C-alpha positions in Angstrom: -1.6 -19.8 -11.3 -4.6 -18.0 -12.6 -6.3 -16.0 -9.8 -10.0 -16.8 -9.3 -12.3 -14.1 -10.7 -9.8 -12.7 -13.1 -11.7 -13.7 -16.2 -14.8 -11.8 -14.9 -12.7 -8.8 -14.1 -11.1 -8.8 -17.5 -14.6 -9.0 -19.2 -15.9 -6.1 -17.2 -12.9 -3.9 -18.1 -13.2 -4.8 -21.8 -16.9 -3.8 -21.7 -16.3 -0.5 -20.0 -15.8 2.8 -21.8 -14.4 4.6 -18.7 -12.6 3.1 -15.7 -12.2 4.8 -12.4 -9.4 3.4 -10.2 -8.8 3.9 -6.5 -6.3 2.6 -3.9 -6.1 2.9 -0.2 -5.4 6.1 1.7 -1.7 6.8 2.3 -0.7 4.7 -0.6 2.4 2.6 -0.5 4.4 1.3 -3.5 2.1 -1.6 -4.1 -1.1 0.4 -4.0 0.1 3.3 -6.1 2.2 1.2 -8.5 -0.6 -1.3 -9.1 -3.1 1.5 -9.7 -1.0 3.5 -12.0 0.2 0.4 -14.0 -3.4 -0.6 -14.7 -4.5 3.0 -15.4 -1.7 3.3 -18.0 -2.6 0.0 -19.6 -6.3 1.1 -19.8 -5.5 4.4 -21.5 -3.2 2.6 -23.9 -6.3 0.8 -25.1 -8.1 4.0 -25.9 -10.3 4.0 -22.8 -10.7 6.9 -20.4 -9.1 6.3 -17.0 -8.8 8.3 -13.8 -7.1 7.3 -10.6 -7.2 8.7 -7.1 -6.9 7.9 -3.4 -8.5 9.4 -0.2 -7.2 12.3 1.7 -4.5 13.4 2.3 -4.1 13.5 -1.5 -0.3 13.6 -1.5 2.0 11.2 -3.3 4.8 10.0 -1.0 8.1 11.5 -1.9 9.7 8.1 -2.5 7.1 7.3 -5.2 7.1 10.6 -7.2 9.2 9.0 -9.9 6.4 6.6 -10.9 5.0 7.0 -14.5 1.3 7.7 -15.0 0.8 10.3 -12.4 -0.8 12.6 -15.0 -3.8 10.3 -14.6 -4.2 11.1 -10.9 -7.1 13.4 -10.0 -8.0 14.9 -6.6 -10.9 13.2 -4.8 -13.2 16.1 -5.7 -12.7 15.3 -9.4 -13.3 11.6 -9.0 -16.6 10.4 -10.6 -19.5 10.2 -8.1 -21.1 7.3 -9.9 -18.4 5.6 -12.1 -19.5 3.1 -14.7 -16.7 0.8 -13.5 -14.6 1.3 -10.4 -11.5 -0.8 -9.9 -10.2 -0.9 -6.3 -6.7 -2.0 -5.7 -4.8 -3.1 -2.6 -7.8 -2.2 -0.3 -8.9 -4.7 2.4 -12.2 -2.9 3.2 -14.3 -0.1 1.8 -13.4 2.1 4.8 -9.8 2.2 3.5 -10.9 4.2 0.5 -11.6 7.2 2.6 -14.1 9.6 0.9 -13.9 7.5 -2.3 -16.0 4.8 -0.5 -19.0 6.9 -1.5 -18.2 6.4 -5.2 -17.9 2.7 -4.6 -21.4 2.5 -3.3 -22.8 4.2 -6.4 -20.6 2.6 -9.1 -22.2 0.4 -11.7 -19.6 -2.4 -11.0 -16.8 -2.6 -8.5 -13.8 -4.8 -9.1 -11.6 -5.5 -6.1 -8.0 -6.5 -6.8 -6.1 -7.4 -3.6 -3.7 -9.8 -2.0 -4.5 -9.2 1.6 -5.8 -12.3 3.4 -7.7 -9.9 5.7 -9.8 -8.6 2.8 -13.4 -8.4 3.8 -14.7 -9.4 0.4 -16.5 -6.3 -0.7 -17.2 -5.4 -4.3 -19.1 -7.1 -7.2 -16.1 -8.9 -8.8 -13.4 -10.0 -6.4 -9.9 -11.1 -7.4 -8.3 -11.7 -4.0 -5.3 -13.9 -3.9 -3.3 -14.2 -0.6 -0.7 -16.4 -2.3 0.9 -13.6 -4.3 3.3 -11.2 -2.8 1.7 -8.0 -4.1 -1.4 -6.6 -5.7 1.0 -5.7 -8.6 1.2 -9.4 -9.3 -2.5 -9.6 -9.7 -2.5 -6.7 -12.1 0.2 -8.4 -14.1 -1.9 -11.6 -14.4 -5.0 -9.4 -15.3 -3.1 -7.7 -18.1 -2.0 -11.2 -19.4 -5.7 -12.3 -19.3 -6.7 -9.1 -21.2 -3.9 -9.7 -23.8 -2.7 -6.1 -23.2 1.0 -5.4 -23.7 3.5 -4.5 -21.0 5.1 -1.2 -21.8 8.3 -0.1 -20.0 6.2 2.4 -17.9 3.6 -0.2 -16.9 6.4 -2.6 -16.1 8.1 0.0 -13.9 4.9 0.6 -11.9 4.2 -3.1 -11.4 7.8 -3.9 -10.5 7.7 -1.1 -7.9 4.7 -2.8 -6.4 6.5 -6.1 -6.2 9.8 -4.7 -4.9 8.2 -2.7 -2.1 5.8 -5.4 -0.9 8.6 -8.0 -0.8 11.2 -5.6 0.8 13.4 -6.0 -2.3 12.7 -9.7 -2.4 13.9 -10.4 1.2 10.5 -11.0 2.9 9.1 -14.5 3.3 6.3 -13.7 0.8 8.8 -13.9 -2.0 8.0 -17.0 -4.0 9.5 -18.5 -7.2 6.4 -17.3 -9.0 7.0 -13.7 -7.7 10.6 -13.9 -9.1 9.3 -15.1 -12.5 6.9 -12.1 -12.6 9.7 -9.8 -11.7 11.9 -11.2 -14.4 9.2 -10.7 -17.0 8.7 -7.1 -15.9 12.4 -6.4 -16.2 12.4 -7.9 -19.6 9.5 -5.6 -20.5 11.6 -2.6 -19.5 11.3 -2.1 -15.8 14.5 -0.8 -14.1 15.0 -2.2 -10.6 18.0 -0.1 -9.9 16.0 3.1 -10.5 13.2 1.8 -8.3 15.5 0.9 -5.4 17.4 4.2 -5.6 14.2 6.3 -5.3 12.4 4.1 -2.8 15.3 3.0 -0.5 18.4 5.1 -1.2 17.1 8.7 -1.4 15.5 11.0 1.2 15.5 14.7 1.9 18.0 15.8 4.6 15.1 16.6 6.8 14.2 12.9 7.0 17.5 12.3 8.8 16.7 15.1 11.2 13.2 13.9 11.9 14.1 10.2 12.1 17.0 11.0 14.5 14.7 12.7 16.9 12.0 10.0 16.7 14.5 7.1 17.1 16.1 8.8 20.1 12.7 8.7 21.8 12.0 5.0 20.8 11.1 2.6 23.6 11.9 -1.1 23.9 9.2 -3.2 25.5 11.3 -6.2 26.6 8.5 -8.4 28.0 6.3 -7.9 24.9 9.3 -8.2 22.4 8.4 -4.9 20.8 9.9 -1.6 19.9 7.8 1.6 19.5 8.2 5.2 18.5 6.0 8.3 17.9 6.3 10.6 14.9 4.5 14.0 15.2 3.6 16.9 13.0 6.0 18.9 15.1 8.8 16.6 14.1 8.0 17.2 10.4 7.7 20.9 10.8 11.1 21.2 12.4 12.7 19.1 9.7 10.8 20.8 6.9 9.3 17.6 5.4 5.9 16.0 4.9 4.4 12.7 6.0 5.1 11.2 2.6 8.9 11.5 3.2 8.8 9.2 6.2 7.5 5.9 4.7 10.8 4.1 5.4 11.0 5.0 9.1 9.2 1.9 10.2 11.9 -0.2 8.5 14.6 1.5 10.5 12.7 1.1 13.7 12.3 -2.7 13.1 16.0 -3.2 13.1 16.0 -3.7 16.9 17.0 -7.3 17.2 15.4 -7.6 20.7 12.0 -7.0 19.2 9.7 -9.2 17.1 7.3 -6.3 16.5 7.9 -2.7 15.6 5.1 -0.1 16.3 5.3 3.3 14.7 2.6 5.8 15.6 2.1 8.8 13.4 0.2 11.5 15.3 -1.5 14.0 13.0 -2.6 17.4 14.2 -6.3 16.7 13.3 -6.3 13.9 15.9 -5.8 11.0 13.6 -3.4 8.3 14.8 -1.9 6.1 12.1 -0.3 3.0 13.4 2.2 1.0 11.3 3.1 -2.5 12.5 5.9 -4.9 11.4 6.6 -8.4 12.6 9.6 -10.6 12.2 7.4 -13.7 12.1 6.2 -14.7 15.6 3.3 -12.2 15.7 0.3 -11.9 13.4 0.1 -8.1 13.2 -2.4 -8.4 10.3 -5.0 -9.9 12.6 -4.3 -7.3 15.2 -4.8 -4.5 12.7 -8.1 -6.0 11.5 -9.3 -6.1 15.1 -8.5 -2.4 15.3 -10.3 -1.5 12.1 -7.4 -1.7 9.7 -5.8 -4.4 7.7 -2.7 -5.8 6.1 -0.6 -9.0 6.1 0.6 -11.2 8.9 4.0 -9.4 8.9 3.1 -5.9 7.9 -0.1 -4.1 8.7 -1.7 -0.9 10.0 -4.8 0.9 11.2 -6.0 4.4 11.9 -7.5 5.4 15.3 -7.6 8.5 17.6 -6.5 9.3 21.1 -3.3 9.8 23.0 -0.3 8.3 21.2 1.2 6.8 24.3 -2.0 5.2 25.2 -2.4 3.8 21.7 1.0 2.2 21.9 0.3 0.8 25.4 -2.9 -0.8 24.1 -1.1 -2.3 21.1 1.8 -3.6 23.1 -0.4 -5.2 25.8 -2.4 -7.0 23.1 0.5 -8.5 21.2 0.4 -11.8 23.2 -3.0 -12.6 21.8 -1.6 -12.8 18.3 1.4 -15.1 18.8 
């Protein structure tokens, strides 16, 4: 099905000489894969493209295999007043971090997103909550543009689809999603390579850090939740960075007694990043929106500050409101 607004988005991209692309802070596979896939397609058409995301400007270790990273620039090198800015997988301008300033000064802002919690910012909005990943929207946009899928572009977009469907095991996996994935594989994407890098490789330090974090995990029986706290000290002792811990929430959510998993990442600068996962009974997306973040019904997150234990207590006590 052709997403609403996609023709206007294609027209704006065709008319632009330069395209600046941005995704949300702390990019996951869908955000980074979608952005790099579209950036590569844009440069293949002879247009200038740059891509970035807000601080910390660090590509997660599991995603460093993605093609197109030569197009990434630090936020300080991102255009202050871009002619055309394409924002991908971002539910609100705040999720752009410091790049939100460029969005307010851009000639035109296109928003490509699949979060039903999207606040509808931007000049041209292509927001489709029926697709599994923003990568699917980019796939349809490229079809609208008539731009070819190269193996590198297909690899980026399939990474987006695979990660946001949990290797096609989440309930957002539709027949249409599978058809998009098949087309991307036919175009040269390699699902085995994606799965190996994203799900089957990690530095030894990840095992050290996750072992300590999981040993401190708490089960909140009455709230049907499990929670844990990851700190900078855990990373320092293990010799890894935050980008190496993206899969920890998936391990935490294995607890069969819990419908919701809550992973709190406590940064030294006082920021608290909260990742939420639900098995289905709880709408963690709405909870995240109420806390200033965003996401999907079953996977969401937000950033706050304060004491990590108090943040967990507040989240756990509010879960009943979203069931």
